[in-house]
ChimeraX commands (.cxc) that place a marker at each C-alpha (Angstrom):
marker #1 position 31.92,-5.66,-82.52 radius 0.5
marker #1 position 27.98,-5.55,-82.40 radius 0.5
marker #1 position 25.90,-3.15,-80.17 radius 0.5
marker #1 position 23.27,-3.47,-77.58 radius 0.5
marker #1 position 23.70,-7.03,-77.39 radius 0.5
marker #1 position 24.43,-9.77,-74.99 radius 0.5
marker #1 position 27.29,-12.24,-75.07 radius 0.5
marker #1 position 27.34,-16.04,-73.91 radius 0.5
marker #1 position 31.00,-17.08,-74.35 radius 0.5
marker #1 position 34.26,-17.85,-73.02 radius 0.5
marker #1 position 34.98,-14.51,-70.60 radius 0.5
marker #1 position 38.84,-14.39,-71.64 radius 0.5
marker #1 position 38.15,-14.92,-75.48 radius 0.5
marker #1 position 35.33,-12.48,-75.91 radius 0.5
marker #1 position 37.23,-9.64,-74.08 radius 0.5
marker #1 position 40.43,-9.80,-76.19 radius 0.5
marker #1 position 37.95,-8.61,-78.86 radius 0.5
marker #1 position 36.20,-5.97,-77.09 radius 0.5
marker #1 position 38.72,-2.56,-77.48 radius 0.5
marker #1 position 39.23,-0.65,-75.17 radius 0.5
marker #1 position 36.53,1.72,-73.27 radius 0.5
marker #1 position 33.94,0.19,-75.07 radius 0.5
marker #1 position 30.93,-1.64,-72.36 radius 0.5
marker #1 position 28.58,0.21,-70.26 radius 0.5
marker #1 position 28.45,-3.12,-68.07 radius 0.5
marker #1 position 30.53,-6.28,-67.38 radius 0.5
marker #1 position 28.39,-9.46,-65.80 radius 0.5
marker #1 position 31.10,-11.57,-64.60 radius 0.5
marker #1 position 30.30,-15.33,-62.94 radius 0.5
marker #1 position 33.88,-15.68,-61.90 radius 0.5
marker #1 position 35.87,-19.51,-60.61 radius 0.5
marker #1 position 34.84,-20.19,-57.53 radius 0.5
marker #1 position 38.04,-22.30,-56.37 radius 0.5
marker #1 position 36.06,-24.82,-54.32 radius 0.5
marker #1 position 37.83,-27.75,-54.10 radius 0.5
marker #1 position 35.81,-30.67,-53.59 radius 0.5
marker #1 position 36.89,-34.19,-52.73 radius 0.5
marker #1 position 34.46,-35.34,-55.22 radius 0.5
marker #1 position 35.41,-32.58,-58.05 radius 0.5
marker #1 position 38.58,-30.98,-57.77 radius 0.5
marker #1 position 38.49,-28.98,-61.60 radius 0.5
marker #1 position 39.82,-26.34,-59.79 radius 0.5
marker #1 position 42.99,-25.61,-58.30 radius 0.5
marker #1 position 43.22,-22.84,-55.64 radius 0.5
marker #1 position 46.56,-21.71,-56.59 radius 0.5
marker #1 position 45.71,-20.63,-59.75 radius 0.5
marker #1 position 43.43,-18.29,-58.38 radius 0.5
marker #1 position 44.91,-15.23,-57.23 radius 0.5
marker #1 position 46.30,-15.09,-61.40 radius 0.5
marker #1 position 42.77,-15.18,-62.66 radius 0.5
marker #1 position 41.19,-12.68,-60.68 radius 0.5
marker #1 position 43.75,-10.94,-61.18 radius 0.5
marker #1 position 43.31,-11.44,-64.87 radius 0.5
marker #1 position 39.59,-11.04,-64.46 radius 0.5
marker #1 position 39.71,-7.42,-62.53 radius 0.5
marker #1 position 42.45,-6.28,-66.12 radius 0.5
marker #1 position 39.77,-7.08,-68.57 radius 0.5
marker #1 position 36.71,-6.09,-67.40 radius 0.5
marker #1 position 38.46,-2.15,-66.26 radius 0.5
marker #1 position 39.68,-2.13,-69.66 radius 0.5
marker #1 position 37.25,-2.52,-71.38 radius 0.5
marker #1 position 34.42,-1.27,-69.10 radius 0.5
marker #1 position 33.66,3.28,-70.15 radius 0.5
marker #1 position 34.88,5.35,-67.02 radius 0.5
marker #1 position 31.03,5.53,-65.88 radius 0.5
marker #1 position 30.95,1.53,-66.41 radius 0.5
marker #1 position 29.72,-1.30,-64.15 radius 0.5
marker #1 position 31.24,-4.55,-63.18 radius 0.5
marker #1 position 28.63,-6.87,-61.63 radius 0.5
marker #1 position 29.62,-10.05,-60.15 radius 0.5
marker #1 position 26.98,-13.06,-60.40 radius 0.5
marker #1 position 24.73,-12.94,-56.91 radius 0.5
marker #1 position 21.92,-14.77,-56.09 radius 0.5
marker link #1:1,2 radius 0.2
marker link #1:2,3 radius 0.2
marker link #1:3,4 radius 0.2
marker link #1:4,5 radius 0.2
marker link #1:5,6 radius 0.2
marker link #1:6,7 radius 0.2
marker link #1:7,8 radius 0.2
marker link #1:8,9 radius 0.2
marker link #1:9,10 radius 0.2
marker link #1:10,11 radius 0.2
marker link #1:11,12 radius 0.2
marker link #1:12,13 radius 0.2
marker link #1:13,14 radius 0.2
marker link #1:14,15 radius 0.2
marker link #1:15,16 radius 0.2
marker link #1:16,17 radius 0.2
marker link #1:17,18 radius 0.2
marker link #1:18,19 radius 0.2
marker link #1:19,20 radius 0.2
marker link #1:20,21 radius 0.2
marker link #1:21,22 radius 0.2
marker link #1:22,23 radius 0.2
marker link #1:23,24 radius 0.2
marker link #1:24,25 radius 0.2
marker link #1:25,26 radius 0.2
marker link #1:26,27 radius 0.2
marker link #1:27,28 radius 0.2
marker link #1:28,29 radius 0.2
marker link #1:29,30 radius 0.2
marker link #1:30,31 radius 0.2
marker link #1:31,32 radius 0.2
marker link #1:32,33 radius 0.2
marker link #1:33,34 radius 0.2
marker link #1:34,35 radius 0.2
marker link #1:35,36 radius 0.2
marker link #1:36,37 radius 0.2
marker link #1:37,38 radius 0.2
marker link #1:38,39 radius 0.2
marker link #1:39,40 radius 0.2
marker link #1:40,41 radius 0.2
marker link #1:41,42 radius 0.2
marker link #1:42,43 radius 0.2
marker link #1:43,44 radius 0.2
marker link #1:44,45 radius 0.2
marker link #1:45,46 radius 0.2
marker link #1:46,47 radius 0.2
marker link #1:47,48 radius 0.2
marker link #1:48,49 radius 0.2
marker link #1:49,50 radius 0.2
marker link #1:50,51 radius 0.2
marker link #1:51,52 radius 0.2
marker link #1:52,53 radius 0.2
marker link #1:53,54 radius 0.2
marker link #1:54,55 radius 0.2
marker link #1:55,56 radius 0.2
marker link #1:56,57 radius 0.2
marker link #1:57,58 radius 0.2
marker link #1:58,59 radius 0.2
marker link #1:59,60 radius 0.2
marker link #1:60,61 radius 0.2
marker link #1:61,62 radius 0.2
marker link #1:62,63 radius 0.2
marker link #1:63,64 radius 0.2
marker link #1:64,65 radius 0.2
marker link #1:65,66 radius 0.2
marker link #1:66,67 radius 0.2
marker link #1:67,68 radius 0.2
marker link #1:68,69 radius 0.2
marker link #1:69,70 radius 0.2
marker link #1:70,71 radius 0.2
marker link #1:71,72 radius 0.2
marker link #1:72,73 radius 0.2
view
């Protein structure tokens, strides 16, 4: 794992390669699970499981004093 680098990859694919307690910062842009009539690619029934997996993996790779940052505008 290369130190001091940014990675723009699929979250779950990448985190499987990251060791425990490795990251100082994890920045994520999680899915919104908004189901519009014209764009129904997200399924709300997967939301709870997806967020559980996101947070579980995020905290696994974070150092004890690490930070988890979600996307905000």
